[in-house]
N, C-alpha and C positions, 0 to 999 in steps of 0.2 A: 625597659631602659628608663633611665630616669627621665619623666615627664614634668611638665610644669602646670602651675595652676596660679590661681591668686585670691584675692579677697573682694569684699564687697559691702557697699554700706547702703544702709536702706533706713530712710526715716518712715517707711510704709505708709502707705496710705489705704491698706486693707482693713476693713473694719473690725473693730476690736470689742464689739459690744457684747459678743459672746465668749471672750476669752477666758472669763471666770465662771461660766456657767457649767451645768453639768446636763448629761442626756438622760434618757428614760432607764438607762442600764445603771446609773448612778456615776459613771466615769466622768472625769473633768473633761469640758470641751473647751481646747485650746485654739490660738488664732492659727488661722492657715499660714503656712510657711512655704517659701519657694527655695529651689535647690538648683545651683548653677555650678557645673563642673566640665574638667577639660577632656577626660577620658572619653572619646567616643564610644569606644568598644563596649562600654559598659551603660550607656545611655539609656537603650531599650530593657535592658535588665533592671536598672534603678527605676525605671517609670512602673515596672511588675512590682518590685519590692514597695513602692509608694502605695500602690492600690491594696495590697496586703496590710500596710499599716495602717490604712484608713478602715479596712474591715475588722481588724483586731481591735483598734482604739477608737473609733469614729472620728478621729482627727484627720484634717486634710493636708496633704503636701504636694506641690507643682513642680515639675521638673523642666527647666528651661534649657533649650538647646542652643548650643555655641555654634554659628554659621561659620564654616571653614576653618583656618587654621589660627585665626586672630582672637582666640579666647582672651588671653591678657587684655588686647586692646579693648576688647568689649567690657569685660571686667572694669578696666579703669573708667570707661564712660557711665556703667550702671553706678559706680563708687561716687564718682565727682557729681553726678546729676541726682544722687540720693534715690535711687530707683530700686534699691534690693539688691540679691536676694538675701535671704534668711541665713543660708548654708552655702558655702561655696568650697571649691579645691584650691590649693595653694602648695607649688612646689618648696621643698626645702632649701634653704640658701638665700641667693640674692632675690628670688622672687619674693621670699617671705618678708626679708628685709625693707624692701620697696613698699609692702602694704601694710606694714606693722602697725600702724596708727588705726586700722580699721578692726584688730584682732580684740574677740572677747576671750577674756580671762577665764580658761575652764579648770582652772587648778584645783578648785573645790568641787568640782562636779564627781560623781560618783564613778562614773564611765570610765574616767582617765586613770583610776587606779590599778586598772588592768593593761594598761600599754606596757609593752615588754622594755627591758632595759635600755636605755640610751636612745629609743626610738620615739618619743614624744616630740613635737616642734615646740621649742621653748625660745622665748625671748625673754631677755631681763630677769632669768629666773622664773618666768611664770608659762606654765602649759597653755599654748594658744592653739594648738592643732592636734587631731587624732590621724594617725597614719592610715591610709587605706590597706596598704600591706606591704611586704617587703620585697626587695629583690637584691641579689648578691653575686659577688663574683670573685674568682681567682684563677687558679690552674684547673681546667676541666682535664682529667686524665684518664687512662685506660688502665684498667686493674690489671689486665694482663700483660702491661708492658712497664708499668712503673709502680714502684714501692713508696708511698709517701714519706715513710720513715728514712728514706734515702735520699730526700730532697729537702735539706732542712736549712741549706746556707748558700752563701756565693759558692764556695768550693764544690760541694756536693751538686747544686744546680749546674755549673759548668762542666763538670765531669760527666753527669748524665747526659747533657746535650752533646758533648764530644762522643761519647759512647755510640748514641744513636747514628750519630753523623757516619761514624766508621761502618755501621751495618747497613747504611743506605735509607735510613728511617728520619724524616723532620722530626726532631726532638721536641720542638715546640712551635707552634704557629700563631704569629700575630696575622692580623688582615689590615689592608689599605685603609680601611674607613676610618675616619678621624678618632672617634672614640676606641676603636678596636686598635688602632696602632699607637696611640699616645695617651688619650684620655683617662682612660680606666687604669693601666699600669702605671701611670704617674702618680695616681691616687696615694699609692702606698707610701712613698717618702713624706709625702704632705701628710698624710695621716698619722705617722708615727711621730711626728712633733708633740712636744708637750702640750701645746695649746696651738693646734693647727690653724684656727681662726687669726689668732694674734700673728703667726707667722705670715700667713697670707697677707694680712694688713701691713706688716713691715716689709715684705716684697714688695707689694704696691707702690709703699713709701721709699723704696730703694735703701731701705735700713739694714736688709739681709741679701745675701745671694745663694743661690743654690749651689753654685760651683764651689761656695766655702762652707755648705753645711753637710756634715758627715754622712747622712742617709743618703743624699742625693749623690756624694761623691760614690757611694757604693751603688746606688741606682743605675751611675753611668758604667760601672763595671758589669753589672748584669747585662746592660744592653749591648756592651761589648763582646759579651759572651754569645747573646743572642745574634748580633751581627756576624759573629765569626763561624757559628755551627748550624745556624738553621737557614731555610730558604727565605730569600729575601720576602719581606711582607708586602711590599708594592706590588709584587707578583701575583699576590693571593687576594681574592675576595671572599666575603664572609661565607657564601654559600661553597666555595671550593674548600676553605678552612674547614668547615664541619663536614663536608662529604668526604674530605681526605681523613679526618680523624675517624669517622664512620667505618671507613674501609681499612683501616688500619696502617695507613701511609704516614701518620703522623700520631706520635704518642701523647702529646699535650695541646691545649689550646688555651690562651688566656682570655676566658668568656665567662659568662653569668649564666643563671639557671634558665633564662630566658632561651638559650641556645638549645635546649632539649627538643623544643618544636622543630628544629632542623633535623636533630638527630633521629627522631623516631619515625621519620619516612625510610630509614634504612633497616628498621627491625626494631627488636626489644632489647634496650641496653640496660635493664632494671638493675641487675648486679654487676655488670661491666665496666661501669664507669663511676668516678667519684670527683669531687670537688674539694681542692686542697688550698691553703694559703700559698699566696706568692712569697716566698721564703726571704725577702729583703731584710736584712739585720736581724736574721732569726725569727722574723714574724712568723706567728702561730695562728692568725686570725683572718676568718673571711671579711671582705668589704662587703657590708651590708648597708643599704640605704633604703629610703621611704621613696617610693614613685610619686606619691602624692598625699596631701592632708586634708581632711575635713577640718573646716573653720567655721566659726559662727560670727556674723557680721555685729561687731561690737556697738555700732552705731543705731543698729533697730531700737525699737522700743521694748520696754521690759517684758510685754505680753509677747511679743514674736521671740525674743531670746529664750523666754520660759519654753515655748512650744519647739524651738530649734533644739533644746537640751533634752526635750522629752524625745525627739527623733531620735537623736543620736544615742541616747540611753536605750530605746529600742532597740535600734539597729546592732549595738554591741552586746546587748543581754539578753534579748529575746531568742527564741529557739530558731524563729524564722529569720531574724535578722542574721545570726551568728551562721546559718545555714547558706544564707545568700551570699555573705563574703566569700565563703569557701568553694560552695559548688556551683553559683551561678556567676559572681564575678571571677572565681578561680584566683583568689588573689593568696599569696602565702600569709597567714595570718600574724599581724603585727601585736596581737592581744595574747595575754597569758590565759586567758578564760574562755579562748577559742580553739578547739583541736583542729588540727588541720586535716584535710579529707585525703585522698588517694594521691600523694603526692609523688612525682618523678624523683630519682634518686638526687638529681642537683638541688630540686627545690627542698627536698628533705634535708640536705646538708645546711643549706640556707636558714631553714625553719629552726633546725637544732641549735645552729650558732646564735640565732637570734633569742631564743628562750634562754640560753646560758649567759648570755651578753658576751660572748667571746666574738666581739665584732670589732671592725676597723670603720670609722665614720667616712662617710662619702664627702671628703674635702672638696673635691672638684666641684661640688653646687655653689661653693663660695668663690670660685675663681671669677675673675672678670667676666662681663658678658660676652660671649661669643670667641673668647680666647683659645678654645681648644681647637675648633675649625679653622679661624681665622689665621692664627699664629702658632700655636705648639704644631700640629698637624703639618704646616709646611716645613716646619724646622725638623721634625723627625724624617719627613721625605728626604730632606737634604741629606740628613745623616746616613740614611739606609741606600741613599744614590751614590755618595761620595766614599769611594773604598778608603780614602785615607782620613778621613775624620773619624777622630777618637771619641770616645765617650766624654773624656774632658772637655774637648771642644765643642761638642753637643751640648753639655750644660751651659757653658757659656754662651751659645747662640741661644738656649733657652732664657737665659737671665737677660740677654739682649733683646729678644722679641716681648719678653713679658714688661719689661720697663717702658717699651714704645707703647704697647698694648693698655697698660693700666694709666697712663697719663690721662 
């Protein structure tokens, strides 16, 4: 699920005397670089790939570990004190906006040409970050229970849920956790706006309202259908949600490719499940976003930037680097020149959507910080707890809490 990262500044005090020399094999000896990133589960694997990089190129790189959960704070300190690193990770959206003055413009580098459609981190028309990999979500469904061609709009969605309720089956499960209750599903009406970043900015400024926007008005009707025909999500936790789906008690869940890790404990679902779009306003695309991005510290000196570019070029183009991304990091590639490994069916659906460009953006990355957990989730809890609260009133409540949170 979507992770954060940030950037970093570096006036670099590393010695650069050997930055333009060559070794005995005739390879250019580049300045040593440092790498700082937020995804703790790949730290050891990243250290291993850095060793392989040195073995293959003769150039050195060092991985810095983040202590605890305060990666962003540590990054900010390193940036403002001009201590490096050369390469760092940054989340898409508000995190990237916060640190954009430190970004190196990668637009003319060879390796960015293979980034999948719509997946590069871009600011002011410049490519400044390369995605780690992608994650996506929509409606995870049982092929034995649901035909996606029959769930294409509000009417067919509602009738499907009504049919399952009559059969004693939960047609669709949301769960009580903030992102799974509201943060992911509300992404769709935002992502369907002609310019979702502009819409969010206008919403922040009080210039538009969700309750007066047609995609949100239809979203409210989808939520009313969910409230009417399925089990109350406030009674469902993530593990129960996935367990009931795995055992046939639930036909669909609003989830992402990460949820397969829960399903595989129940057996082999290889050909039995799929991932389809949430069909708001006839939407036929999966929501696909980038967990984090690799960026280069644009305030480093020229030799360090050159060495950082060389490392990323190796990571995304060498056989060793490409294999690491897929097999060691186990990311769904966001690069068109990297073939995916043995993907589970949900990740395969996300990968295919990414390659074709048939994706919705993760607009919720641009929400005001903390608003999903602190404001939208409590509003959604109130909606599902109150028997009399309509979807229309829910939208008005969302407008109300958004206005307070964005001040």
